[in-house]
C-alpha positions as CSV (number, residue, x, y, z in Angstrom):
1,M,0.0,0.0,0.0
2,A,1.2,3.6,-0.7
3,D,-0.2,6.6,1.0
4,I,0.5,9.7,-1.1
5,I,-0.1,13.4,-1.1
6,L,0.4,15.6,-4.1
7,A,0.4,19.4,-3.3
8,G,1.2,22.7,-4.7
9,F,-0.4,25.9,-5.9
10,G,-3.7,26.0,-7.6
11,G,-3.2,26.0,-11.3
12,Q,-0.2,23.6,-11.2
13,G,-2.1,20.6,-12.2
14,I,-2.0,18.8,-8.8
15,L,-5.5,17.4,-9.0
16,T,-5.0,16.4,-12.5
17,A,-1.7,14.6,-11.7
18,G,-3.6,12.8,-8.8
19,K,-6.4,11.6,-11.4
20,I,-3.7,10.5,-13.8
21,L,-2.0,8.5,-11.2
22,I,-5.1,6.7,-9.9
23,D,-6.3,6.1,-13.4
24,I,-3.1,4.3,-14.4
25,A,-2.9,2.5,-11.0
26,A,-6.5,1.2,-11.4
27,Q,-5.6,0.1,-15.0
28,E,-2.8,-2.0,-13.4
29,G,-5.5,-3.7,-11.2
30,K,-4.7,-1.7,-8.0
31,N,-7.3,-0.5,-5.6
32,V,-7.4,3.4,-5.5
33,S,-8.8,6.3,-3.6
34,W,-8.6,10.0,-4.3
35,T,-9.6,13.0,-2.2
36,S,-8.9,16.6,-2.9
37,S,-8.6,19.8,-1.0
38,Y,-8.1,23.3,-2.4
39,G,-8.4,26.9,-1.4
40,A,-11.3,29.1,-2.7
41,E,-8.9,30.9,-5.1
42,M,-9.0,29.7,-8.8
43,R,-5.2,30.0,-9.2
44,G,-2.5,30.5,-6.7
45,G,-4.2,29.1,-3.5
46,T,-3.0,25.7,-2.1
47,A,-4.3,22.6,-3.7
48,S,-3.6,19.0,-2.6
49,C,-4.9,15.5,-3.2
50,S,-4.6,12.4,-0.9
51,I,-4.2,9.2,-2.7
52,V,-4.1,5.6,-1.5
53,I,-3.0,2.8,-3.9
54,S,-3.1,-0.7,-2.6
55,E,-3.4,-4.3,-3.7
56,E,-5.7,-4.8,-0.7
57,E,-9.0,-3.3,0.1
58,I,-8.6,0.3,1.2
59,G,-9.8,1.1,4.7
60,S,-9.5,4.9,4.7
61,P,-8.9,7.4,1.9
62,Y,-7.1,9.7,4.3
63,P,-3.5,8.9,4.9
64,T,-2.1,9.7,8.4
65,K,1.6,9.0,7.6
66,L,2.8,9.4,4.0
67,D,4.9,6.9,2.0
68,I,5.3,9.5,-0.8
69,L,5.0,13.3,-0.9
70,M,5.1,15.2,-4.3
71,A,5.6,18.9,-3.4
72,M,5.3,21.3,-6.4
73,N,6.4,24.3,-4.3
74,E,8.1,25.1,-1.0
75,P,5.0,26.0,1.0
76,S,3.6,22.6,0.2
77,Y,6.8,21.0,1.1
78,D,6.8,22.8,4.5
79,K,3.2,21.9,5.2
80,F,3.5,18.1,4.6
81,I,7.1,17.1,5.2
82,G,6.3,16.3,8.9
83,D,3.8,13.7,7.7
84,V,6.2,11.6,5.7
85,R,7.2,8.4,7.5
86,D,10.8,7.3,7.9
87,G,12.0,5.8,4.7
88,G,9.4,7.6,2.7
89,V,10.0,9.4,-0.7
90,V,9.7,13.1,-1.2
91,V,9.7,14.5,-4.8
92,V,10.3,18.3,-5.0
93,N,10.1,20.8,-7.8
94,R,13.6,22.2,-7.5
95,S,12.4,25.2,-9.7
96,L,10.3,26.5,-6.7
97,M,12.5,25.5,-3.7
98,S,15.1,27.4,-1.8
99,E,18.4,25.6,-1.0
100,Q,18.0,23.8,2.2
101,A,19.0,20.7,4.2
102,Y,16.5,18.0,3.7
103,P,15.8,15.4,6.4
104,R,17.9,12.3,6.5
105,N,15.1,9.9,7.4
106,V,13.5,10.2,3.9
107,K,14.7,9.9,0.3
108,V,14.5,13.3,-1.4
109,V,14.4,13.4,-5.2
110,S,14.4,16.8,-6.9
111,V,13.7,17.9,-10.5
112,A,13.5,21.5,-12.0
113,A,10.0,20.6,-13.1
114,T,8.9,24.2,-14.0
115,E,12.0,25.0,-16.0
116,L,12.0,21.7,-17.9
117,A,8.4,22.0,-18.9
118,N,8.8,25.6,-20.0
119,A,11.9,24.6,-22.0
120,A,9.9,21.8,-23.7
121,G,7.2,24.4,-24.7
122,N,4.6,23.0,-22.4
123,G,4.7,25.1,-19.3
124,R,1.4,23.5,-17.9
125,A,3.1,20.1,-17.8
126,A,5.4,20.6,-14.9
127,N,3.1,18.1,-13.0
128,L,4.0,15.5,-15.7
129,V,7.7,16.1,-15.2
130,M,7.0,15.6,-11.4
131,L,5.1,12.3,-12.1
132,G,8.1,11.1,-14.1
133,A,10.5,11.8,-11.3
134,M,8.1,10.0,-8.8
135,M,7.8,6.8,-11.0
136,K,11.6,6.7,-11.3
137,A,12.1,7.2,-7.5
138,T,9.4,4.9,-6.3
139,G,8.7,2.2,-8.9
140,L,5.1,2.5,-7.8
141,V,4.2,1.8,-11.4
142,D,6.8,0.8,-14.0
143,P,7.9,4.0,-15.6
144,E,7.4,2.7,-19.2
145,T,3.9,1.4,-18.3
146,F,3.0,4.7,-16.7
147,G,4.1,6.5,-19.9
148,Q,1.8,4.4,-22.0
149,G,-1.0,5.0,-19.5
150,L,-0.3,8.8,-19.6
151,D,-0.9,8.6,-23.4
152,R,-4.1,6.7,-23.0
153,Y,-5.3,9.2,-20.3
154,F,-4.8,12.3,-22.6
155,E,-6.2,10.4,-25.7
156,K,-9.5,9.8,-23.8
157,K,-9.6,13.5,-22.8
158,G,-8.9,14.5,-26.5
159,R,-5.8,16.5,-25.4
160,N,-2.8,14.2,-26.2
161,T,0.3,15.9,-27.5
162,P,3.8,14.5,-27.9
163,S,5.1,17.1,-25.4
164,N,3.0,15.5,-22.6
165,L,5.1,12.3,-22.9
166,Q,8.3,14.3,-23.5
167,C,7.8,16.2,-20.2
168,Y,7.1,13.0,-18.3
169,K,10.3,11.5,-19.7
170,L,12.3,14.6,-18.8
171,G,11.2,13.9,-15.2
172,I,12.6,10.5,-15.4
173,E,15.8,11.5,-17.1
174,K,16.6,14.8,-15.1
175,S,15.6,13.9,-11.5
176,R,18.3,13.5,-8.9
177,E,18.5,12.2,-5.5
178,D,19.4,15.1,-3.0
């Protein structure tokens, strides 16, 4: 079982990233739950979603200790880092984080998601860069399988562009353990 929180500013695609993750995990035969939380602002407020992915039946959709935290910005990192269990994985958007010493009891992986997505010509896909870094760091879903699921997800929505998969792959290639 994996207890996960994805968090960032409204408009960064946090809720979409969560929906993509549960869609692909469900396609892989896993049980999933997804709950969201966001501020009243359309853009710029805090947004997060709690996800549970499990082989077993899910007892509660609200994680108390996190296995994985994906933080798209520093305020989200600050808010949730204390909820990550020893040995958990934290994926941070290096583009929106200050230099700091990360806790030693967790594995921290960083990627310059905002910069990479902008450079790829798809500024709205920083969330996909982050998902690539997360799949590489956690093995939650095989990265290649996840990429195929990502294409299917956007095809269903009628919004599939090659840059979506390109941004996802940049997350795999450019992420590093800090």
